N, C-alpha and C positions, 0 to 999 in steps of 0.2 A: 860518351867520354867527353871531358872538357878540361881546360887548364892543364895542358901538357900531358893528356892521357890519364890523369887521375880520376878516380870515381869521386864526384863532387856531391856534397850535401846541400840542401836548401832549407832555410827557415823563413817562413812568411811571418812578418810582424804586421798585424792588421789593426788599424784603428777604426772606430765607428763614428761617422759624421765629421771627420776632420777635413776641412777644405784645403786645397792646395796652397792658398795664399797665406796660411797660418804657420809659416816657418820662417826662421831667420834667413835661410838661404834663398828664399823667394822674396825677401825684402820687407817682411811684416815688422813694423816698428814695435809691436807689442810682444812679439814672440821671443822666448828664450829657449832655443833649441840647439845648444852647442854640439850635442852628439849627432843629431840629424844633419846639422851643417857639415860636420866632419865626414859623415857617411856620404853625403852628396858630393863633397869636394874630392873624396877619394874614389868614388864609384861612378855609376851611370845615373843621371837624373833626367827623367822624362818631364820636361817643364810644361808640356801640354797634355798630360794624361787626363783621360775623361772617365767618368762613370756613365757608361752607356745607358744605365737604368738607375737614376739616382734615388734608390730605395733599397732597404736592406735585403729583402728576400730575393727579388729578381736579380740584383747584382750578384749575390752569393751563389745563386744557381748557375749563372753564367761563369762566375769565377772558377768553380770547380769542374764544370763540364766543358768549358770552351765553346758553348752554344748560346745563341741569343735567347732572351727570355721566352719568346713565343715558340722556341724549339727545345728549351732545356727541361721543360716540365714544371718550371717555377715562373709563371708569367706575372704573378700578382703577390701582393703582401699576404702572408700566411698560406700561400700555396705549398702543399707538402711535396717535396721532391720524391718522385717514385722510387721505391726501394731498389728496383732493378737498374737504376741509373748508373752508368759508368762514369767515373770521375778520374781526374789525374792521379788520385791516390791508388786506384786499381792498377794504373800503368806502372807507377813506381813499385808497387808490390811485386808485380810480375817480372820486374827487372832486378829483384833482389833487395829492394830498399825496405827499411822499417819506416812506418808512418805513424804519426801522432797528431792529435788535435787537442788544443787547450783553449777553453773560453767559449765565446758566443758562437752558436751554430746557426740558428734561425732558418733551418731548412726542413724541419719536421712538420711545421705548419698545422693547419686545421684538418687533420686526417679524418676522412669520413667514418672510419671505424670507431673513432672516439666520440663519446656523447657530446652533443652540440653545446650543452651547458658548460663543458670544460674548455671551450674555445675562447679563452680570455687571458688577460695578462698574468693572473695568478697561476693558471695552469701552465703557461709557458715557463714560468719561473721554477716550478717544482717538478715538472715532468722529467722523467728519466727516459732517455732515448736508447732503445735496444741496439745491439751490435749490427743487425741487418739494416738499420736505418742511419748508419753513420758514414755513408758515402765512401766506404772502403778504408777508412782510417782504423788502425788497430788499437793503439794506445789512446786512451780517451779520458779527459777530465773536462767536462763541458756543461753547458746549459743551453736551453733553447732561446730564451730571452730573459732579461733581468731588470735593467734600469735602476738597480740599487747598488751603487759601487762600493758602499761600506757594509753591505749585507748580501754578499754574493754566494749563491748556492751553486755547487757543481755536483755532477754525478760521475761515477766511474765504475769499473768492474770492482766487485767487492774485495778482491785480493790486492787492489791497487790504491787503497785509501792513503792519502798523503800523511806523512808523519805529523804528529802534534795536533791533529784535528779529531773531533768526535763525530761518529756517524749519527746522523739525524734519523735516517730510516733505511731499510733495505728492502729490495723487491727484485725478483727475477734475476738473482745473481749480481745485482747492481747496488751501489751504496750512494747515498746523498750526504754531502757534508757542507758546512758553512765555512768559507774561507776566512782566515783572520785578517783584519785590517782592510786595506784598500785593494780593490779588485786587480788593478794593473800590477801592483807589487806582488800580490799573492799568486797570480797566474804566471808571472815571470819566475817566481820561486819554483813553481811546479815544472816549468820548462827546464830550468837549470838543473833541478833534481833529476829529471828524466834524462837529460844529456849526460850527467855524471854517472848514473847507473848504466846507461847504454854503453858508454865508453869503457866502464869497468868490466862489462861482460866480454868485450872484445870478440874474439872469434867464436866464443861459446854462444853468442847471441844469434849466429847465423842460422837462418831457417826456423827461427822461433815462432812458429805459427803463422808465417806470412804466406804460405803456399808457394814459396819461390825457392825452396831448398835446392841448392846446386845451380842456381841461376848464374848466367855468365857474369863474371866480375862482381860477385856478391860481396867480396871482402875488399875493403879499401886498403890503401897503403899502410895505414896504421893498424891493420888487423881487426877492424870493426866493421859491422854492417853499415853501409851508407844509409842516410836517413833523409826523410822529408817531413818537416814538422810545421804545423800552423799554430801561431799564437794570436788569438782574436780577442781583443779587449773592447769593452763597450765605451769607456771614456775616450774622447771628450763629448760623447753623446749627452744630451740633456739627461739628468738634471744639472749638469755643469758644475761639478764639485770635485774636490781633490783634497789631499791631506793638508792640515792647517799650515804647515810650513810653506807649501806652494801657494795656497790661497792668500797668505799674508803679503805676497809679493805683487799682487794684482788688486787694484781698487777701481771701481767703476769710473771715478772721476779722472783717472789717468789713462783710460783706454782711448786710443785714437781710432775713430771710426773711418770706414772706407768712404770714398767720395760720393758713392751712390746711395748712402743712407740719407733719406730725406730729413730736413731739419724740422721734424715734427716732435715736440717734446716727449710724447708717450713712446714713440718709436726709438728715439735716442736713449731714453732712460732704460727701456728694456734691453736694448742692444748692449749698452755699457754694462749693465748688471750681469747679463748672461755671458758676455765675452770675458769678464773678469774670471769667472769660474772655468770657462772654456780654455783660456790660455794656461791657467794653473794645471788643469788636467793634461794638457799637451806637454807642459814642462815635466810633469811627473812621468809621462810616457817616455819622453826623451831621456830622462835619467835611467829608466829601465832599458832602453836601447843600449846605453853605455854599459850597463851591467852585463848584458848579453855579449857585447863585443869583448869585454874584458875576460869573461868566462871562456869564450872560444879561444882567446889567446892563451889563457892559463892552461886550457886542456890540450893545446897544441894542434887545434884543428881550424884555426882562423883562415889559413891559406887554402883550405879545401871545403869551405862552407860559404855559400852565398846567402846574404841577408836581403830579402825583398820586402821593403817597407811601403805600405800603401794604405788607402782607406776605401770604404765602400761608396762613399759619396760625401758631399760637402754639407754646408749649413749656411742659410742666407743671412741670419743675424741682422735683419733690418735693412739689408740692401734692397733697393726698390720698394721698401716698405713690406718686404716679405720675410717669412720665417721658415726654419727647418729645411726640408728637401723636396724632391719630386718635381721641381721646376727646372727649366732649361738654362737659367742664367748661370754665369760663370761661378758664382759662389756655391752653387748647388752641384754642378756637374764636374768641376775641376777637382782632381784629387792629387795628393802627393804620390809620387812613385819613384823610388830610388832602389837601385840594385847595387849593393856593396858586397865586400867580402875579399876574395883573393886579390892580391896586388896586380896591377896592370903594368904593361910594358911602358906606356907613356906616362909623363909626369905633368899632365894638365887636367883640369877639371873637364869632365865629359858631360855635356848637356845636349840633348836632342829634342827637336820639335816634333818628333813622331807622336801623333795623338793615340798612344796606346790605349786600348779599350778593355772593358771587362772580359770580353771573349778571348783576348790575347794573353791573359795572365797565365792560364793553364799551359798553352803551347809554349810560351816563352820560358816558363819554369822548367818544363821538360827539356827544352832546348839547351838551357844552361848546363844540364847534366849530360848533354849529348844523346838524349833519348828521342826516338822517333815519335812524331805526333800522330795520333790516330786520325783517320780520315773523317771520323764523326765530328771532330772539332771544327767550328766555323772560324776561329780566330787565327791570327798570324803568329808564328814563332819569330820573335825579334832578336833572339840570341845571335844568329848570324849577322844581323845588321849591326849589333853592338861590336862584335869582333872585327867587322870590316869597316867600322866608322861610316856606315852607309846612312848618312843623314840627308842626302839630297832627295828631293821629291821624285826624281827619276830612277831611284835605286830599284832594281828588280825585286819584285815580291813585296814591296812596301806599299800598302794602300794609300791613296791620295786623301783619304778622309776617314772619319769614324761615324758610325751609325748610332744614333741615340734615341731614346724615347721612353715613355711610360705606357705600357700596354693596357694596364687596368688601374684606374684611379682608386685610391684607398678610401676616400670619403672622410678621412681624418680632418680635423681643423688644421689650418695653416698648411694645406697641401693643394696642389693643382687638382681641380675637380673634374677634369676631362682628359682623355687620352691625347697624346701628342707624339710626333716623330720629328727627327731633325738630323742634320748633318753638320759636322765640324770638319773643316778642311785643313790640309797641311799649311795653306797660306793664311789660315786663321780667320776665315769667314764662317759665320754660323747662320743657318737657315732652319726655321722650325715651323711646322704646320700643326694646326688643329685639324680635326676631320672636316674636310671640305673648305678649309680656309687657311691662307698664309697667316702666320702669327708674328714671327720675329725675324729680323734680318740685321745682322751686325757685322761690321768690319772690326774684329776684336783687336787687330794690330793697332789701328789708329784710335780705337775707342774701347780701351780695356775695361771701363766701367759700364759699358753698354747703355750709354745715355741717349744715343740716336738710333731709333728703330726705323729702318728703311723698307720694311716689308710692304708698305703700301705707297711708296714714293715712286712715281713713274720715272724719275731720274735714274733709279736703280733697277729698272725693269729687266735689262739685259743680264745683270748679275743675278737677279732673282730667277730668271729662266735657267741660267747655267746651273745654279745650285738645285733648282727644282728637278732638273733632269737627273742630276747625280742622286738626289734623294729617291726619286722614282726607281732608279737602278738598284739602290740598296733594298728597297721594298721588294722588288722582283727577285733579286739574287738571294735574299734570305727567306723567301717564301712567306713573307708577311702579308697581311690582309688589310692593312690600314687604308682608309679612303682618303687619298690625297685630293686636293683641289685640282681644277684644271690648270695646266701651265699657262701663266699669263705673260 
């Protein structure tokens, strides 16, 4: 239970490759995000949220299981999450919630039972994922991976084809359809349609195939089954495009680059070109956040529904001359993370420096609804900290740092080509190691653009030792096997 004893709902709104810096409320001069700015002003903003594994599949595996990538069953890009894996969706269902997933999944991976020649981008786009591989989610309109925001294919159970679309093919009781228009808009339409139907069912929907008939507190105050839904859109992930109206508001020449983009013509040119489409896609997503909020208000459930907005990782966009993700710099690992929804007692903007991590998302989501967190989850439930305004580093149960890393390099272009591990602290130091060698050491408080690397500077040897000890503790506590260098 939460918010005065009511049964609370949760909707995840998840972007792909959206860095924390790319919003108005974080001060980006390029960003037009009035809906997210309002959500942040009225809700809880984690200004130092991190992607503990800045890569789609490992992050997503941790996101739904609350376990680190080397423990979740999804350590690498295209690792298939084992079908028997328990996720937070299973916990919600056992407590009487209806669960739904819309959009990008990217946890079906390169399953060994599939022919090796099918392990490619085209297969990920057209593959239909059977119910036993959906991580416990019941209602399903999704795809494995797409990267075509104006040509988005989703699959669902055959009896749940959205109105107004034609079926491209059917197989095994599932149907595949092509969504009309732009992916973010169309997936939001599916979410809003699902919500409308779910509320229309009211008490008749209780026990509808979720295995939790008669579960304690299954019916909310409004006479409907409480729900947990995930909306996962691929934009602003490359190819960095959006509807024409949004694209028209951003031109490369007007983009203001971050201070750590080197003044190399080719780098600046690509960064400006990509960022114009990137910000347009973010603006379109922001507009859809507003659609969702207005719909919840119209349906009368805004005060009993949490919105959790976040991304799986960031995007370098030329900072330090780098691109995309998988690296430990701020533009890659920092993500937006805002919890909005029910009104709060206080009338001030709530910002916390807690470095919430990928493993913390599942337990915190359960905690928002007052549900107990399984012992199998590695992460921390930050819902009590939010309720208690526990922002001090000494707050009980709040870790002093976040553990980050890439367990398995992808081999893709514009990605880090070797494994690394690191730690980001509450006091905003960052320390990162390659196998057998310190790599990066930044005081992000005084150096937000990470221009001064102190990893090999003897003046900072004491700080490096302190952080090295903490990183070593994280490796041991999580059962990791990474080969750290000797403490220097």
